[in-house]
N, C-alpha and C positions, 0 to 999 in steps of 0.2 A: 503494500500499499505506499502509493509517495504523496507524501503530506506538502501540501502546496503553500505557498505563502498565505493565502487567506484561510487554509485549514488552521494551520499554524495560529492564525489570529484569532480566528471562531475561540480555539482553546485556551487562548488570553486574553478573554474581555476585558474590557475595563470594569473597574468593579465603581458603581455608584457613590458620586463623591455624598452624597449626603448619608447614605450609609455605614462611609468609615467615618463619619463623625460620631455615629450614635453606638455603634461596634465596640468593645470593650475584650480583655481574653477574658474569657472563661474562668479559668484558673485564679487571677491574681484581680481581674476588675480594672486592669490598667490600660492606657490607649496601647490600639495596636499601629503599628509602620505596616505602610501598602508598600512592598516587596514587586514593582512591576517588570522585573526580568525573570526572577524565578518563579511568579504569580502565587505569592503568597503575602499574609497577613502576619507582621511577625511582633511577638510579644516578647521582648527586649528583659523583662522583670519574671517572667517562665519560662525562657530561653527556648521558646518552642514557635516552630512558623505552620501556621493551619491553613491550608491549600484554598486555591479558586477553582471550582469545575464550574465548567461551563456561564462564567462570569456569577456564580453564588459563591459566597467564603461558607466552608466546611469548619466548625466554630465547634468539634468535638476534641477534647482533649487525647480521646484515642490514635481518632485522625494526623495529631501533629507529628511532626518531624522535628527532634531533637535538633539546636540551632550547630550542637555537638557534630552532629552527622551529615555528611558532604550530602550536597543536591543533586540529584539524578533526574534530568527536564526529561 
């Protein structure tokens, strides 16, 4: 399967800025940083990165990546 640039853009849909204003880390309740390149919401306080799939942030701790673990795109 060939991932054309258009398909990659669909996988990395931007998150609504209004949503980013209200989302917090489910573990620490601190603000999140949007990492556009990795397509994740990062909680520095919890040392976790939450994935964004099809433009929807997955705010489950079990789905989060530990920031000490390398990101695989």
